[in-house]
C-alpha positions as CSV (number, residue, x, y, z in Angstrom):
1,Q,23.0,87.4,-17.6
2,K,23.3,87.2,-13.8
3,F,24.3,84.1,-11.9
4,A,25.2,83.2,-8.4
5,Y,28.1,81.1,-7.1
6,A,27.2,78.2,-4.7
7,D,29.0,75.5,-2.7
8,P,26.5,72.7,-2.8
9,D,28.9,70.0,-1.5
10,N,30.4,72.3,1.2
11,D,34.0,71.8,0.0
12,G,34.8,75.5,0.1
13,V,34.9,75.8,-3.7
14,Y,32.1,78.0,-5.0
15,E,30.9,77.3,-8.6
16,A,28.4,78.7,-11.0
17,D,26.8,77.3,-14.2
18,I,26.7,79.8,-17.0
19,T,25.5,79.6,-20.6
20,A,28.2,80.8,-23.0
21,P,27.1,82.7,-26.1
22,G,27.1,80.8,-29.4
23,I,28.8,83.6,-31.3
24,H,32.5,83.9,-31.7
25,G,34.1,86.5,-29.5
26,N,35.7,87.5,-26.1
27,Y,33.2,88.1,-23.3
28,T,33.9,89.6,-19.9
29,I,32.6,87.8,-16.8
30,K,32.3,90.1,-13.9
31,T,32.4,88.6,-10.4
32,E,31.6,90.3,-7.2
33,I,32.7,88.8,-3.9
34,E,31.2,90.1,-0.7
35,Y,33.1,88.9,2.4
36,Q,31.4,88.8,5.7
37,A,33.4,91.5,7.4
38,Q,35.1,93.1,4.4
39,A,34.2,95.3,1.5
40,K,33.2,94.0,-1.9
41,K,35.8,92.9,-4.4
42,E,35.3,92.6,-8.1
43,F,37.2,90.3,-10.5
44,D,36.9,90.2,-14.3
45,F,37.5,87.0,-16.3
46,I,37.6,86.8,-20.1
47,L,35.6,84.0,-21.7
48,V,36.7,83.2,-25.2
49,V,34.1,81.6,-27.4
50,D,35.5,79.8,-30.5
51,P,32.8,77.2,-31.2
52,E,34.3,75.8,-34.4
53,G,37.6,75.2,-36.0
54,Y,38.2,75.6,-39.7
55,V,40.3,74.1,-42.5
56,W,42.3,76.6,-44.5
57,T,45.1,77.1,-47.0
58,P,47.4,80.0,-47.6
59,S,46.5,82.3,-50.5
60,G,48.4,85.5,-51.2
61,L,48.9,87.3,-48.0
62,G,45.9,85.7,-46.4
63,Q,44.1,82.5,-46.3
64,T,41.3,80.7,-48.1
65,R,38.9,78.3,-46.3
66,V,38.8,74.8,-47.7
67,E,35.4,73.6,-48.8
68,D,34.5,69.8,-49.1
69,A,37.3,68.8,-46.7
70,Q,36.6,65.6,-44.8
71,V,37.6,66.0,-41.1
72,S,37.8,62.8,-39.1
73,L,38.3,62.5,-35.4
74,Y,40.1,59.4,-34.1
75,W,40.2,58.3,-30.5
76,Q,42.7,56.0,-28.8
77,N,40.7,53.0,-27.6
78,P,42.0,52.4,-24.1
79,A,41.4,48.6,-24.4
80,T,43.5,48.2,-27.5
81,G,45.7,51.3,-27.5
82,Q,44.8,51.7,-31.2
83,F,43.3,54.8,-32.9
84,E,39.9,54.2,-34.2
85,L,37.3,56.5,-35.8
86,W,35.5,58.1,-32.9
87,P,31.8,56.9,-32.7
88,A,30.2,60.3,-33.0
89,G,26.7,58.8,-33.5
90,D,26.7,57.8,-29.8
91,Y,26.9,61.5,-29.0
92,Q,24.4,62.8,-31.7
93,Q,27.2,64.0,-34.0
94,T,28.7,63.1,-37.3
95,N,32.2,61.8,-37.9
96,P,33.7,62.4,-40.4
97,Q,32.4,65.9,-41.1
98,I,32.5,67.6,-44.5
99,T,33.3,71.3,-44.4
100,G,31.2,73.9,-46.1
101,V,32.3,77.2,-47.7
102,T,33.6,78.5,-44.4
103,G,35.7,75.4,-43.9
104,Q,34.2,75.0,-40.4
105,Y,33.9,71.8,-38.3
106,A,33.6,71.0,-34.5
107,F,33.4,67.9,-32.3
108,L,32.3,67.7,-28.7
109,A,34.0,64.5,-27.5
110,P,34.4,63.0,-24.0
111,P,37.7,63.1,-22.2
112,G,40.4,61.0,-23.9
113,T,43.3,60.9,-26.4
114,Y,42.5,61.9,-29.9
115,R,44.0,62.9,-33.3
116,L,42.5,64.6,-36.4
117,E,42.8,63.7,-40.0
118,V,41.8,65.8,-42.9
119,V,41.5,64.9,-46.6
120,A,40.4,67.2,-49.4
121,P,40.6,67.2,-53.2
122,D,43.9,68.7,-54.5
123,F,45.5,68.9,-51.0
124,K,47.9,66.7,-49.1
125,K,46.4,64.6,-46.3
126,F,46.7,66.2,-42.9
127,T,47.4,63.8,-39.9
128,G,47.6,65.7,-36.6
129,K,49.5,64.8,-33.5
130,Q,47.6,63.2,-30.7
131,F,46.1,65.4,-28.1
132,Q,44.1,65.2,-24.9
133,V,40.5,66.3,-24.6
134,Q,39.4,67.4,-21.1
135,E,35.8,67.5,-20.0
136,N,33.7,70.1,-21.7
137,N,36.5,71.1,-24.2
138,P,35.5,71.1,-27.9
139,V,37.7,69.8,-30.6
140,N,38.1,72.8,-32.9
141,E,41.7,73.3,-34.0
142,N,42.3,75.5,-37.1
143,I,44.0,73.2,-39.7
144,K,46.3,74.4,-42.5
145,L,46.3,72.2,-45.6
146,A,49.1,72.2,-48.2
147,P,48.3,71.8,-51.9
148,A,49.0,68.3,-53.2
149,V,50.6,69.3,-56.4
150,F,51.8,72.4,-58.0
151,G,49.4,73.3,-60.9
152,W,48.1,76.0,-63.1
153,K,44.9,76.3,-61.2
154,Y,46.7,77.6,-58.1
155,F,47.4,80.9,-59.9
156,D,44.8,83.7,-59.6
157,W,43.6,86.1,-62.3
158,K,46.3,88.7,-61.4
159,F,49.0,86.2,-62.2
160,W,47.4,85.4,-65.6
161,A,46.9,89.2,-66.4
162,I,50.5,90.0,-65.7
163,A,51.7,86.8,-67.5
164,G,49.6,87.8,-70.5
165,L,50.9,91.4,-70.6
166,L,54.5,90.1,-70.3
167,G,53.8,87.6,-73.1
168,L,52.5,90.3,-75.4
169,L,55.6,92.5,-74.6
170,V,57.9,89.6,-75.5
171,I,56.1,89.0,-78.8
172,F,56.1,92.8,-79.6
173,Q,59.9,93.0,-78.9
174,A,60.6,89.8,-80.9
175,F,58.6,91.3,-83.8
176,N,60.5,94.6,-83.6
177,L,63.8,92.8,-83.6
178,W,62.8,90.6,-86.5
179,N,61.6,93.7,-88.4
180,K,64.8,95.6,-87.7
181,N,66.9,92.6,-88.8
182,K,64.8,92.3,-92.0
183,K,65.4,96.0,-92.9
184,K,69.2,95.6,-92.4
185,A,69.1,92.6,-94.7
186,D,67.3,94.5,-97.4
C-alpha cells in the first residue's frame, strides 16, 4: 500500500494513517522524504504485527498451548481505585475469553491500568502484574501457566514406553535371580 504523510493541524508533525495486516509478522514501512532544496531521503521502519497473545505451558523442550483457559481482563476503576472486570461488552468484545486449541486471546481496551487473570483446569491460577495500556495498543501478552498438581497424566507416551521397558527388565532380572537361587538350593 502507498500512503502520504500530512500535517492537517500545521504543528510541524507529519502523520499518516495506515492499515496494518492482520497476519502475524514483521513488515517494513518504507518512507521517502523529499525536502524542498535537498535530495530524497529514505527511512525504513519495522512494523511488528502480533494481534493475539496466547496461553501456554512448558512441555519437553517446547511449549503446548492451553485450550479452555479463561482469560479475564481487569481494569482499575479510577473512581474507586479497585480492580474490576473490564466491561468488554461496551467495546463489542467478550470478557472473559475462553481460549481455543491455539490458546489465543486478545483485548483492545482503552487507555488505563489493567491486569490479567487466567484460570484453566489442572493449572495454577495466573494473576498478572498491573500494566498500562496506551491508546491503540492491544492486550496480548503470552502467558505461561504452571500445572496445579503433579500427576500421571503429565507424562507423555515416551515416558510410559521407557517405564514399561524398564519394568520388564526389572521383572526379567528378578526372575533370573530367583531361578539362579532356586537351582543353588536344589
